N, C-alpha and C positions, 0 to 999 in steps of 0.2 A: 722929270717933267714928262707929261704925257704927250706923245707926238700927235699932231693933228690928224694923222691917218690911222689912229689906233684901232678903230672899228674895222677898217679894211684889212689891217694886219691880222686882227683876230679871226676874221672870216677866212682869210687865205691860209692861216695856220691851223684852222679847225679847233680853235680854243673853245673851252666850255665856261671860262670865267676870266675875270681880270682881277689882279691883286695889286693894289696901289697904296701909297702913303695916303692917309686920310685927308691930308691937306690938298690933295689933287681932286677930291670928290666934290660934286655938286648934285643937287637934286636932278638937274638935267642930264648929267652924265650917267647917273644910276638909271634913270628912265630910258636913255638910249641903249644902255647895255641890256636892260631887261627886255626891251623891244626886240633886240637881236638874240634873245634867248640865252644871254650870258649871265652867270652869277657874278656878284660883285663882292670882293673881299677887301679888307683894308687893315693896315697896321699903323702904327702902334698907338692906339687911342687910350690915354690914361685919364682923361677928363670925363667924368660922368655926364656933364651937360652936352659935350660934343658927341659922346656915344648915343645919348638919347636923340639928338638931332639926326644923326646918321641913320639910326633905326627908323625914325619917322619918315625918312626919305626912301626907305625900302632896302637898306643895306642887308646883304645876306649873311656875311660873316665878318666879325670884328675880332682883331687880335689886340690883346691888352696885357700890360704888366700889372695892372691894378685890379686883379681878380677879386680882391676884398671890397672894392668900391663900385664895381660895375657888375650888376646882376645880369645873368643870362636872360635874354628876352624871349 
């Protein structure tokens, strides 16, 4: 579970990105991360429809086991 102060923690630690379970992501969270100049990575997306949705939200990197079903964007 993503802590409420995730962005403050990232800033304090000098992070360049956040890596989360895809279930934690929302369009708003990705936008907040990008506004803070952070990359957003997620794991493990094996559903092509979910992958397409995340990509439409601006996700930077997606980790999958279904490389034969999810094309690189």
